[in-house]
KEMI-878214 format. One record per residue (C-alpha): x negated, y negated, z negated. Coordinates in steps of 0.02 Angstrom, whole numbers, padded with zeros to 5 digits, always signed. Layout:
% residues N
XYZ
...
END
This chain:
% residues 455
+06371-11730-01008
+06253-11584-00980
+06266-11526-01161
+06456-11532-01154
+06458-11427-00996
+06327-11312-01072
+06434-11291-01229
+06585-11243-01123
+06477-11131-01015
+06405-11043-01167
+06580-11018-01236
+06642-10943-01071
+06487-10832-01058
+06518-10759-01232
+06703-10731-01195
+06656-10640-01035
+06539-10527-01134
+06682-10489-01253
+06797-10447-01108
+06667-10340-01018
+06586-10243-01160
+06700-10256-01311
+06865-10230-01219
+06943-10387-01293
+07037-10479-01156
+07042-10669-01148
+07235-10675-01146
+07237-10580-01311
+07112-10700-01389
+07211-10849-01325
+07373-10777-01395
+07294-10753-01567
+07219-10928-01558
+07389-11004-01515
+07474-10911-01659
+07339-10969-01780
+07352-11150-01722
+07542-11149-01726
+07541-11082-01904
+07423-11219-01964
+07520-11354-01873
+07682-11292-01947
+07606-11299-02121
+07546-11476-02083
+07718-11532-02026
+07804-11457-02179
+07679-11541-02297
+07695-11708-02206
+07886-11700-02213
+07880-11658-02398
+07769-11808-02433
+07882-11927-02337
+08053-11865-02392
+08020-11761-02547
+08024-11574-02553
+08157-11465-02628
+08166-11279-02661
+08204-11245-02477
+08044-11334-02425
+07939-11233-02546
+08015-11069-02486
+07987-11116-02305
+07808-11168-02339
+07774-11004-02430
+07849-10899-02289
+07749-10992-02156
+07591-10978-02261
+07612-10789-02277
+07646-10771-02091
+07493-10876-02049
+07385-10777-02171
+07438-10615-02084
+07397-10687-01912
+07230-10755-01975
+07186-10587-02050
+07231-10501-01886
+07127-10627-01788
+06977-10603-01903
+06993-10415-01889
+06991-10426-01699
+06844-10546-01705
+06738-10438-01822
+06782-10278-01729
+06738-10360-01563
+06573-10423-01634
+06518-10250-01692
+06582-10164-01535
+06490-10288-01424
+06328-10264-01523
+06339-10074-01511
+06381-10073-01325
+06246-10197-01278
+06119-10086-01366
+06187-09930-01281
+06185-10018-01113
+06003-10068-01133
+05960-09894-01196
+06045-09813-01046
+05941-09918-00927
+05783-09882-01024
+05819-09695-01025
+05814-09678-00835
+05679-09807-00799
+05501-09754-00764
+05352-09800-00871
+05291-09937-00753
+05461-10025-00771
+05449-10011-00960
+05275-10087-00958
+05330-10226-00842
+05474-10270-00958
+05357-10269-01108
+05372-10185-01277
+05406-10346-01373
+05533-10408-01246
+05628-10244-01258
+05616-10242-01447
+05684-10421-01453
+05825-10368-01337
+05876-10228-01454
+05861-10334-01612
+05856-10525-01604
+05950-10552-01440
+06082-10425-01485
+06111-10504-01655
+06122-10681-01584
+06252-10631-01455
+06353-10534-01584
+06355-10681-01705
+06408-10798-01566
+06559-10689-01525
+06625-10720-01700
+06599-10907-01677
+06678-10903-01504
+06843-10839-01572
+06840-10978-01704
+06803-11108-01571
+06944-11045-01462
+07069-11049-01605
+07015-11222-01662
+07012-11284-01483
+07198-11244-01469
+07225-11330-01637
+07129-11484-01577
+07233-11499-01420
+07392-11486-01522
+07332-11616-01649
+07280-11737-01512
+07448-11714-01427
+07535-11751-01591
+07427-11906-01617
+07471-11964-01441
+07656-11951-01484
+07633-12045-01646
+07517-12180-01580
+07449-12195-01401
+07323-12322-01467
+07257-12205-01600
+07247-12067-01469
+07140-12176-01355
+07027-12222-01501
+07007-12037-01547
+06966-11990-01367
+06839-12131-01355
+06754-12076-01517
+06753-11893-01464
+06673-11945-01300
+06539-12037-01396
+06509-11879-01499
+06486-11778-01340
+06366-11907-01269
+06268-11907-01432
+06242-11720-01422
+06203-11734-01237
+06061-11852-01277
+05972-11715-01375
+06034-11568-01271
+05871-11537-01179
+05771-11546-01341
+05892-11426-01426
+05875-11301-01286
+05686-11316-01283
+05676-11285-01471
+05798-11140-01459
+05692-11055-01325
+05534-11089-01426
+05616-11018-01581
+05654-10856-01489
+05475-10844-01426
+05411-10872-01603
+05522-10731-01665
+05446-10618-01532
+05270-10665-01588
+05317-10630-01769
+05386-10460-01720
+05221-10424-01632
+05123-10470-01789
+05233-10362-01899
+05215-10219-01775
+05024-10236-01786
+05032-10231-01975
+05145-10078-01983
+05050-09979-01851
+04876-10036-01902
+04893-10034-02090
+04760-09898-02110
+04633-09997-02010
+04673-10156-02107
+04656-10068-02275
+04489-09992-02225
+04412-10156-02168
+04438-10308-02278
+04353-10425-02153
+04469-10369-02015
+04618-10383-02131
+04573-10560-02189
+04540-10620-02012
+04703-10545-01947
+04808-10622-02085
+04726-10794-02078
+04698-10814-01891
+04848-10725-01817
+04989-10686-01936
+04989-10838-02051
+04975-10967-01909
+05115-10878-01815
+05223-10878-01972
+05188-11063-02003
+05224-11107-01821
+05387-11009-01825
+05441-11095-01986
+05399-11267-01917
+05501-11242-01757
+05648-11170-01854
+05647-11322-01968
+05635-11441-01819
+05783-11356-01735
+05887-11355-01895
+05847-11537-01935
+05892-11593-01759
+06062-11508-01777
+06085-11582-01950
+06043-11759-01893
+06164-11747-01747
+06295-11671-01861
+06279-11813-01989
+06286-11949-01856
+06442-11874-01778
+06524-11852-01948
+06486-12034-01994
+06558-12091-01828
+06716-11988-01852
+06749-12044-02030
+06715-12225-01980
+06853-12202-01852
+06972-12138-01985
+06928-12287-02095
+06961-12402-01947
+07133-12326-01921
+07173-12331-02107
+07112-12509-02138
+07133-12607-01977
+07297-12539-01910
+07397-12595-02065
+07318-12767-02058
+07395-12792-01886
+07561-12725-01948
+07561-12586-01820
+07629-12446-01929
+07723-12418-02088
+07626-12333-02230
+07724-12170-02204
+07682-12164-02018
+07501-12209-02054
+07487-12065-02179
+07553-11941-02051
+07433-12008-01919
+07279-11996-02031
+07330-11821-02087
+07339-11765-01905
+07168-11839-01868
+07094-11758-02022
+07159-11591-01960
+07045-11601-01808
+06912-11465-01843
+06758-11564-01791
+06645-11466-01910
+06692-11300-01830
+06629-11355-01660
+06470-11429-01732
+06433-11272-01831
+06460-11161-01678
+06339-11255-01564
+06178-11175-01632
+06253-11001-01622
+06313-11026-01444
+06144-11099-01393
+06054-10948-01466
+06174-10831-01379
+06148-10920-01213
+05959-10903-01223
+05973-10720-01276
+06097-10682-01136
+05975-10757-01011
+05836-10646-01080
+05945-10490-01066
+05989-10542-00888
+05801-10549-00847
+05780-10374-00918
+05928-10317-00811
+05843-10388-00658
+05682-10293-00698
+05774-10129-00723
+05878-10157-00566
+05719-10165-00463
+05656-10000-00533
+05655-09859-00405
+05739-09740-00527
+05891-09855-00539
+05922-09863-00352
+06007-09692-00362
+06125-09619-00493
+06038-09534-00636
+06033-09344-00617
+06145-09240-00726
+06042-09169-00870
+06015-08983-00856
+05903-08855-00935
+05742-08840-00834
+05722-08678-00740
+05585-08560-00794
+05431-08608-00692
+05327-08481-00599
+05153-08446-00669
+05036-08590-00630
+04914-08556-00488
+04861-08722-00414
+04886-08910-00415
+04846-09011-00259
+04846-09201-00244
+04864-09260-00064
+04813-09443-00041
+04904-09501-00198
+04920-09692-00213
+04988-09790-00361
+05013-09979-00355
+05026-10070-00521
+05150-10214-00528
+05114-10372-00627
+05246-10440-00749
+05302-10564-00616
+05332-10421-00493
+05180-10456-00385
+05068-10307-00338
+04919-10281-00454
+04777-10157-00442
+04790-10002-00331
+04732-09827-00376
+04694-09712-00231
+04710-09634-00111
+04655-09484-00214
+04647-09303-00156
+04589-09153-00258
+04634-08974-00302
+04641-08882-00469
+04654-08696-00493
+04723-08598-00639
+04593-08576-00776
+04484-08722-00723
+04430-08857-00846
+04400-09025-00761
+04333-09186-00838
+04379-09353-00759
+04240-09477-00793
+04240-09664-00758
+04209-09834-00832
+04340-09929-00931
+04481-09985-00818
+04432-09865-00678
+04605-09784-00683
+04582-09623-00784
+04738-09647-00890
+04835-09711-00739
+04790-09551-00646
+04850-09444-00792
+05015-09541-00799
+05038-09525-00611
+05006-09336-00619
+05134-09320-00760
+05267-09415-00659
+05270-09563-00777
+05213-09680-00639
+05298-09671-00468
+05182-09643-00320
+05177-09776-00185
+05125-09641-00061
+05053-09467-00056
+05111-09300-00125
+05079-09186-00272
+05096-09000-00243
+05108-08866-00377
+05084-08689-00316
+05088-08758-00139
+05261-08840-00154
+05288-09028-00161
+05368-09085-00325
+05472-09236-00374
+05436-09354-00518
+05569-09269-00624
+05495-09098-00588
+05320-09163-00628
+05381-09219-00800
+05452-09045-00832
+05298-08948-00776
+05149-09055-00832
+05112-09091-01014
+05005-09237-01072
+04939-09278-01245
+04894-09463-01253
+04784-09544-01385
+04931-09654-01439
+05055-09510-01452
+05212-09525-01558
+05274-09391-01677
+05464-09382-01694
+05543-09328-01857
+05621-09174-01778
+05610-09062-01625
+05717-09136-01486
+05765-09049-01325
+05717-08874-01385
+05852-08740-01384
+05848-08564-01457
+05690-08596-01558
+05616-08437-01634
+05614-08486-01817
+05509-08337-01869
+05375-08380-01740
+05372-08561-01799
+05353-08511-01981
+05220-08384-01935
+05116-08517-01848
+05141-08640-01991
+05075-08507-02110
+04931-08464-01996
+04879-08647-01989
+04903-08666-02179
+05039-08795-02152
+05183-08696-02228
+05163-08785-02396
+05165-08958-02315
+05287-08941-02172
+05462-08868-02178
+05559-08803-02029
+05747-08808-02039
END
């Protein structure tokens, strides 16, 4: 029964996300689901009555009116579902962006570039798609309860048979539940590996074009195996769902055949009653639940990943206090000196355990001095630069500028760093009252005025 409980748990988790981030309350979703189910049941009852007793003009008018009313409710429900899906996707991205904006660099590195990229893209998309399925499942769940209740009124025996068969369907899916979850998790990891390979191609295209040996080895030893592995796991996951789906469908239609063929042979029901009973059983939306299972499984795995990212950001020192209100930095005094007093930085491993330690370091720099920091690979040169710039939080020690201790935020405002892996944005952000004439003058002086435009 673990898969059944997991299915219900995934459904509840998605509905909670809708309530929390999309502003769609569960009572509203239930109300829309009840209206949708009532409309379909009403249509079923009108059609069944028309088959048994014949339909006149009044029956056709009633059916048309109910059909129009149901279509309006269904359209409203779909509108709410699609709007909630897009709102949830946007707010989950903004929520992750807000946490990333106030986190320090060490927290970003601990979370991992690919994990964060997957959170913004793959995980976000999986959860958004599942919200659409969740509203369908809720609506069809209400319809299923109503159909089963109707079957119970028509035939307690048929109701017990239907419950027994549905229980067998649940047990069948439970038998492959662990394998489904394992393949779902593996599929997400494969997507992350593929994103890493694509990132390497896009950022390293010049190096790949300049070196055919490197290009061939990359494509044949990294990218192509990763693509093949991803394709194989996706096929395995899809085929496992398909096999389970086919077996459950066969079991369900065998039950319908049993009711249609065996019940009359025992003289249990008249043909008219039997037709109504089979119609009610056929109205049970088994396919909707089966189709929703992969989406809800994907959403569950993605929600767990986003929860792990939340835990990493929650442990970041910068998130222990409210983020400061953005303000224009005050004009700094002319630089005179920079003094490091027993600065210590402790690197954290991805699992949160302490890694290497840099420091304690003490030194002084004066205005006008040029200082080279020399050391072997991995000695901590880049780590020192990031600590000085306020990108890494200090475990202990102080940094003084012009004799006054400064905070990490103030360090970031006062100290500029140009890294080897710098990123060029497509416009100037965070700069107010830019002197356009001075910019154009410098562009002309550097002979860039014909290649770069300032606007």
